[in-house]
C-alpha positions as CSV (number, residue, x, y, z in Angstrom):
1,L,96.9,101.2,84.8
2,D,93.1,100.4,84.6
3,V,93.8,97.3,82.5
4,L,96.3,95.9,84.7
5,K,94.2,96.8,87.9
6,R,91.4,94.9,86.4
7,L,93.6,91.9,85.8
8,G,94.9,92.0,89.3
9,V,98.5,92.7,88.3
10,V,98.5,96.2,89.7
11,R,96.7,97.8,92.7
12,A,96.2,101.1,93.9
13,R,97.1,102.1,97.8
14,K,96.2,105.0,100.0
15,P,97.3,105.4,103.6
16,V,94.4,103.6,105.6
17,L,94.1,106.3,108.1
18,T,95.1,109.5,106.0
19,G,94.2,108.4,102.6
20,K,92.4,111.6,101.4
21,R,95.4,113.6,102.1
22,R,98.0,111.8,99.8
23,K,98.1,110.8,96.4
24,T,97.8,107.0,95.3
25,L,100.5,104.8,95.1
26,Y,100.6,101.8,92.8
27,E,102.3,98.5,93.6
28,I,102.7,95.0,91.7
29,A,99.9,93.2,93.5
30,D,100.9,89.6,91.9
31,Y,103.8,88.0,93.5
32,Y,105.0,86.4,90.5
33,F,104.9,89.5,88.4
34,D,106.6,91.2,91.4
35,F,109.4,88.7,91.5
36,W,109.7,88.7,87.7
37,F,110.0,92.5,87.4
38,R,112.4,92.6,90.5
39,F,115.0,89.8,89.6
40,V,114.5,88.5,85.9
41,Y,113.2,90.9,83.5
42,E,116.5,93.2,83.4
43,F,118.6,90.2,83.1
44,E,116.3,88.2,80.8
45,E,118.6,88.3,77.8
46,D,121.7,87.3,79.9
47,I,119.8,84.5,81.5
48,D,118.6,83.0,78.1
49,S,122.2,83.6,76.6
50,G,123.5,81.4,79.6
51,F,125.4,84.3,81.2
52,P,122.9,84.4,84.5
53,E,126.0,85.9,86.9
54,G,124.6,89.4,86.8
55,A,121.1,88.1,87.6
56,L,122.5,85.8,90.4
57,A,124.7,88.8,91.9
58,E,121.4,91.0,91.9
59,F,119.4,88.2,93.5
60,E,121.8,87.7,96.3
61,R,122.1,91.5,96.9
62,G,118.3,92.3,96.7
63,F,116.4,89.3,98.0
64,P,116.5,90.0,101.6
65,T,115.0,93.4,100.9
66,Y,112.5,91.9,98.7
67,M,111.5,89.3,101.1
68,G,111.2,91.9,103.8
69,R,108.6,93.6,101.3
70,A,106.7,90.3,100.5
71,F,106.5,89.2,104.3
72,E,105.2,92.6,105.1
73,R,102.4,92.2,102.5
74,M,101.7,88.4,103.7
75,A,101.5,89.8,107.2
76,E,98.9,92.4,106.1
77,E,97.1,89.4,104.4
78,L,96.9,87.4,107.4
79,V,95.8,90.4,109.7
80,R,92.9,91.1,107.1
81,E,91.9,87.4,107.8
82,G,91.7,87.8,111.6
83,I,95.2,86.4,112.3
84,F,97.6,88.2,114.6
85,C,94.9,90.8,115.2
86,P,93.4,90.9,118.6
87,F,89.8,91.8,117.1
88,C,88.0,91.3,113.9
89,P,89.3,94.2,111.7
90,E,86.8,95.9,109.2
91,K,89.7,97.8,107.4
92,V,93.3,96.7,107.0
93,G,96.3,98.5,105.1
94,K,99.3,100.5,105.9
95,E,100.1,104.4,106.9
96,W,102.9,106.3,105.4
97,D,101.6,109.8,105.3
98,G,103.9,111.5,108.0
99,V,103.9,108.4,110.2
100,E,104.9,105.0,109.0
101,V,103.3,101.9,110.3
102,N,103.7,98.5,108.5
103,V,100.2,97.2,109.1
104,V,97.1,99.0,110.6
105,A,93.9,97.3,111.1
106,L,90.9,99.1,112.4
107,S,87.5,98.4,113.9
108,K,84.9,101.0,115.2
109,E,86.5,100.7,118.6
110,E,90.0,99.6,118.4
111,A,93.2,100.2,116.0
112,F,96.1,97.7,115.6
113,L,99.1,98.9,114.7
114,A,102.0,96.3,113.9
115,E,105.5,96.5,112.7
116,V,106.8,93.7,110.4
117,K,110.4,92.3,110.5
118,W,111.7,89.9,108.0
119,G,114.3,88.6,110.3
120,S,114.7,87.7,113.8
121,V,114.3,90.3,116.6
122,A,116.0,90.5,120.1
123,E,113.9,91.3,123.1
124,S,115.5,94.7,123.5
125,E,114.8,95.5,119.7
126,A,111.0,94.4,120.2
127,E,110.6,96.5,123.2
128,R,112.0,99.7,121.2
129,I,109.8,98.9,118.3
130,L,106.7,98.4,120.5
131,R,107.5,101.8,122.4
132,G,107.8,103.5,118.8
133,L,104.5,102.2,117.9
134,R,102.9,103.6,121.0
135,E,104.5,107.1,120.1
136,K,103.4,106.9,116.7
137,A,99.9,106.1,117.7
138,E,99.7,109.6,119.5
139,L,100.5,111.1,116.0
140,L,97.9,109.4,114.1
141,P,94.1,110.3,113.8
142,L,92.6,107.2,115.4
143,K,89.5,109.0,116.2
144,G,88.9,107.6,119.6
145,R,90.0,104.0,118.9
146,K,91.7,102.2,121.5
147,P,95.2,101.4,120.1
148,R,96.7,98.1,120.3
149,F,100.2,97.1,119.3
150,G,102.1,94.1,117.7
151,L,105.2,92.8,116.0
152,I,105.0,90.3,113.6
153,A,108.4,88.7,112.6
154,R,110.0,85.4,111.7
155,R,111.2,85.1,115.2
156,I,110.9,87.1,118.3
157,E,113.1,86.4,121.3
158,A,111.1,86.4,124.4
159,K,107.8,87.0,123.1
160,E,106.0,85.5,126.1
161,S,107.5,88.2,128.2
162,L,106.3,90.7,126.0
163,R,103.0,89.3,125.9
164,R,102.8,89.6,129.7
165,E,103.7,93.2,129.5
166,G,100.5,93.7,127.4
167,Y,101.7,93.6,123.8
């Protein structure tokens, strides 16, 4: 693992807020390798032999889930760069220790909690997601930080209305 980490192929992850209480998770950091091992590796011999049907069926079945994870990682990277986040974050990651939050950005005074959805989100679902983030914030050790909430999706119905409501 150390060699793969140094090469940037694998990275270690801990929950951003409760990282000391959970074991480290490892994920493939490189998008190319991630795609390769998800869709090609298992079917490489079939593809090379001219029988890609199994690979194509797995691709069609698994691509939406794969893209959801990739979109979540891209959203986290954009938040880290200051896009989508209402303040300049000092630390960005995700939380999965007891309470799952796709993206968490922290400064000394504020916390930004965001849910990430690969698809389109209707207004009622967006409101439900944002209420859920408020509830999750009460369960997290934010240490006096003012929580802010967001939803990152390919398309959000009535997002201007949600912004007026303070999201």
